[in-house]
ZALOVEX-535614 format. One line per 4 residues: their letters; for each residue x, y negated, z negated of N, C-alpha, C, CB. Coordinates in steps of 0.001 Angstrom, whole numbers, plus 500000, padded with zeros to 6 digits. Glycine has a CB too. Example, Ala and Ser with C-alpha at 12.3 -4.5 7.8 and 13.67 -1.06 7.14 Angstrom:
2
AS> 513190,505690,492200,512300,504500,492200,513200,503300,492200,511308,504473,490954 ~ 512850,502250,492920,513670,501060,492860,512900,499970,492130,514084,500598,494275
This chain:
110
XXXX> 329494,376677,623742,329616,375142,624255,330681,375532,622529,327684,373618,624500 ~ 332326,375433,622303,333196,375232,621824,333084,374278,620784,333896,375075,622612 ~ 333204,373751,618810,332919,372799,618726,334355,371935,619444,332421,372677,617351 ~ 335709,372643,619473,336038,371009,619968,336298,370771,621407,337385,370409,619269
XXXX> 335396,371753,621619,335001,371003,623525,333905,369743,622964,333724,372606,625101 ~ 333385,370486,621712,331943,369316,622026,332776,367757,621926,330319,369426,620380 ~ 333497,368263,620472,334297,366844,619793,335055,365848,620630,335427,367267,618792 ~ 335689,366495,621570,335968,365663,622888,335884,365453,623628,336371,365488,623310
XXXX> 334073,366014,623813,333281,365748,624646,333654,366548,626453,333297,364149,624454 ~ 334717,368146,625944,334478,368197,627062,333228,369193,627695,335649,368414,627457 ~ 333024,369163,629002,332388,370418,629138,332782,371237,630389,330964,370194,629131 ~ 332301,372665,629873,332754,373456,631102,331157,373769,631795,333779,375062,630605
XXXX> 331758,374121,633157,330383,374009,634149,329777,375933,634096,331039,373298,636323 ~ 328478,375437,633645,327827,377069,633473,328166,377372,635112,325685,377245,632927 ~ 328650,379291,634147,328719,379995,635199,327567,380972,635905,329690,380601,634902 ~ 327484,381368,636686,326608,381717,637221,326422,383399,637338,326712,381005,638283
XXXX> 326145,384230,636188,326777,385737,635887,325669,386862,636612,326902,386058,633936 ~ 325927,388017,636891,324641,388805,637507,325766,390114,637105,323957,388444,639571 ~ 324708,390814,636815,325251,392099,636408,324749,393250,636941,325159,392255,635148 ~ 326143,394283,637955,325502,394777,638502,325277,395882,637457,325911,394922,639727
XXXX> 324112,396800,637717,324123,398618,637090,324235,399398,638767,322007,399280,635942 ~ 325099,400306,638049,326070,400926,639326,324846,402492,639532,328374,401461,638612 ~ 324591,402560,638486,323327,403782,637660,321835,403148,638853,322871,403222,635016 ~ 321484,401852,638787,320267,401768,639999,320976,401351,641616,318978,400297,639483
XXXX> 321892,400865,641393,322514,400977,642469,322660,402313,643088,323586,400452,642270 ~ 323460,403331,642278,322985,405126,642896,321793,405154,643872,322349,406290,641481 ~ 321027,404836,642740,319135,405552,642461,318573,405003,643797,317895,404692,640740 ~ 318911,403804,644342,318245,403049,645509,318678,403972,646411,318658,401476,645853
XXXX> 319945,404096,646863,320855,404628,647406,320082,406069,647931,322083,404675,646425 ~ 320229,406764,646557,319722,408307,646659,318017,408577,647609,319519,408859,644751 ~ 317372,406984,646700,315874,406802,647724,315725,406487,648997,315050,405848,647358 ~ 316712,405740,649345,316879,405725,650499,317306,407086,651554,317667,404796,650449
XXXX> 318195,407232,650805,318291,408826,651783,317124,409796,651907,319413,409879,651134 ~ 316752,410361,650576,315865,410950,650377,314267,410282,651244,316005,411011,648901 ~ 313519,408843,651628,312718,408451,652236,312862,409134,653396,312692,407267,652240 ~ 314044,408350,654456,314670,408497,655233,314341,410511,656029,316047,407932,654480
XXXX> 314827,411465,655315,314823,412567,655332,313601,413087,654995,315702,412925,654740 ~ 313107,412172,654568,311074,412950,654668,310553,412632,656087,309539,411915,653345 ~ 310771,411365,655927,309871,411102,656969,309557,411195,658380,309801,410353,656895 ~ 311831,411954,658731,311700,412503,659671,311177,414277,659868,312817,412127,660065
XXXX> 310900,414547,658624,310701,416501,658629,308929,415835,658772,311380,417959,656460 ~ 307965,414606,658846,306935,414337,658709,306058,414814,660140,307010,412995,658282 ~ 307261,415062,661077,306427,414182,662768,305817,416050,663228,308360,413050,664700 ~ 305867,416634,662640,305016,417560,663405,303589,417866,662034,306179,419235,663963
XXXX> 303683,417311,661043,302579,417652,659970,301014,417380,660221,302919,416853,658737 ~ 300362,418697,660316,298660,418392,660444,298188,417618,659358,297697,419748,660420 ~ 297244,416686,659929,296585,416357,658746,296083,417246,657369,295604,415872,659256 ~ 295911,417631,656570,294822,418327,655351,294078,417730,655189,295097,418620,654064
XXXX> 292877,417953,655257,291611,418007,655204,291132,416588,655707,291180,418419,653840 ~ 291793,416170,657120,291091,414816,657714,292275,413698,657012,289110,414529,657039 ~ 292706,413806,656551,293781,413003,655640,295240,413023,656424,293960,413802,654004 ~ 295400,411800,656753,297154,411753,657769,298510,411853,656537,297443,409610,658871
XXXX> 299653,412154,657140,300552,412154,656161,300962,410619,655460,301716,412852,656788 ~ 301188,411139,654308,301654,410131,653606,302861,408991,654277,302126,410850,652446 ~ 302777,407674,654428,303489,406513,655153,304834,405852,653768,301950,405068,655678 ~ 305907,406207,653963,306575,405586,652937,307392,404751,654047,307414,406604,651782
XXXX> 307240,403086,652870,308512,402254,653731,309493,402219,653466,308557,401112,653913 ~ 310360,402604,654688,311748,403178,654590,312599,401508,654939,312056,404739,655981 ~ 313799,402197,653826,314819,401289,653852,315443,402164,653762,315027,400238,653064 ~ 316943,401395,654932,317759,401997,654737,318991,401431,653879,317922,402379,655791
XXXX> 320291,402021,653896,321206,402250,652696,321881,400896,653452,322207,403987,652416 ~ 322006,400490,654234,322761,399083,655093,321451,397901,653889,322319,399048,657826 ~ 320477,398485,654477,319464,397232,654157,319570,396770,652386,317624,397835,654584 ~ 319880,398013,651096,320353,397901,650814,321112,397150,649982,320280,398138,651262
XXXX> 322349,397536,650664,324243,396701,650702,323771,395426,651180,325779,397454,652102 ~ 323208,395521,652000,322827,393485,652649,322073,392490,651710,321528,393359,654198 ~ 320783,393721,650969,320179,392994,649824,321548,392614,648896,318956,394026,648962 ~ 322019,392871,648507,323016,393141,646954,323525,391883,647255,324399,394611,646721
XXXX> 324645,391933,648838,325715,391012,648932,324485,389400,649206,327046,391599,650504 ~ 323653,389753,650057,322893,388632,649802,322269,388000,648310,321918,388905,650591 ~ 321774,388790,647201,321610,388585,645828,323225,387915,644936,321073,390208,645272 ~ 324345,388209,645386,325166,388198,644771,326172,386982,645241,325526,389435,644744
XXXX> 325447,386265,646416,325834,385093,646929,325342,383672,645637,325013,385051,648575 ~ 324573,384041,645003,324361,382368,643990,324882,382765,642955,322715,381640,643515 ~ 326456,383954,642206,326967,384025,641446,327900,383644,641324,326927,384648,641232 ~ 328714,382911,640376,330240,382783,639890,330690,384166,639822,330467,382030,638388
XXXX> 330408,385225,638875,331003,386288,638547,329800,387643,638084,332019,385769,637397 ~ 330693,388579,638372,329589,389721,638896,330434,391173,637823,329663,390017,641271 ~ 329692,390998,636694,330103,392523,635460,329476,393934,636324,328893,392381,633395 ~ 330010,394503,636502,329762,395776,636420,329704,396737,636107,329840,396023,636638
XXXX> 328526,397165,635421,327990,397808,634567,327636,400064,635045,326575,396627,634395 ~ 328721,401486,634281,328041,402011,634910,328700,402335,636139,327043,401406,634933 ~ 330053,402048,636276,331169,402262,637428,331083,404169,637130,333166,401215,636994 ~ 330801,404790,635720,330785,406590,636401,329747,406626,637483,330218,407996,635115
XXXX> 328610,406181,638019,327738,406584,638921,327963,406302,640199,326672,406199,638652 ~ 329500,405565,640467,329969,406196,642001,331117,406905,642316,330133,405230,642932 ~ 330573,408366,641677,331072,409333,642298,331575,410009,643225,330805,409605,642237 ~ 330477,408965,644515,330591,409661,645715,331509,408579,646525,329074,410054,646403
XXXX> 332077,408888,646973,333469,408315,647568,332408,407067,648964,334866,410166,648517 ~ 332009,407696,649740,331201,406799,650142,330146,405549,650217,331060,407177,650293 ~ 329671,405385,648560,328851,404905,647938,330148,403811,647343,327913,405979,647020 ~ 331202,404189,646817,332216,403650,646276,332914,402699,647178,332997,404611,645822
XXXX> 333056,403085,648502,333765,402351,649446,332909,401506,649861,334343,403032,650473 ~ 331775,401499,650089,331179,400724,650149,330116,399043,649567,331093,401432,650394 ~ 330178,399707,648014,330618,398962,646999,331873,398103,647145,330761,399784,646020 ~ 332750,398721,647008,334279,397766,647247,334083,396897,648093,335603,398475,647809
XXXX> 333423,397278,649130,333799,396487,650167,332821,395070,650157,333681,397392,651522 ~ 331919,395067,649327,331020,394036,649196,331375,393054,647914,329621,394680,649088 ~ 332281,393492,646995,333454,392784,646032,334132,392493,646459,334092,393211,645173 ~ 334566,393360,647359,335936,392256,648234,335763,391417,648776,336727,392603,649220
XXXX> 334263,391347,649490,333549,389810,650293,333309,388977,649044,331766,390018,651293 ~ 332605,389292,648168,332743,388381,646752,333686,387865,646382,332539,388890,645689 ~ 334897,388648,646230,335814,388012,646103,337009,387099,646975,336080,388698,645605 ~ 336769,387219,647842,337192,385896,649165,336621,385386,649071,337275,385838,650533
XXXX> 335234,385186,648344,334846,383579,648871,334160,382835,647437,333425,383605,650419 ~ 335347,383576,646942,336061,382481,645182,334988,383064,644353,335919,380098,645072 ~ 334689,384187,644151,333745,384909,642729,335137,385581,642358,332057,386314,643078 ~ 334216,386612,640697,335103,387079,640072,333965,388206,639491,335969,386020,639139
XX> 335070,389268,640068,334693,390767,639117,334959,391124,638027,335089,391814,639478 ~ 334346,391799,636925,334434,392414,635667,334345,393314,635761,333839,392215,634824
């Protein structure tokens, strides 16, 4: 709180700030692509020494972005960090649509 605001008893409402790491988002999306590719390749794999093939909890890219939208609902401001990780046009476009919806709901993006 600013000293002048304190002396005049002005109060600024608390802002809920979310920090969005584009590096982490990129890694999560790549993980979903790799795991889904792996599970597709294991359909004809024979068990090795009685062990069944590994089973991965598969998440789709759509689920990653749906979770992101859900997490941003409680925020007033989103700080996007590491935008250089958005080299893929598909990833950049998906994130821009999420942020556009966030702005339309009254949020602010830095």
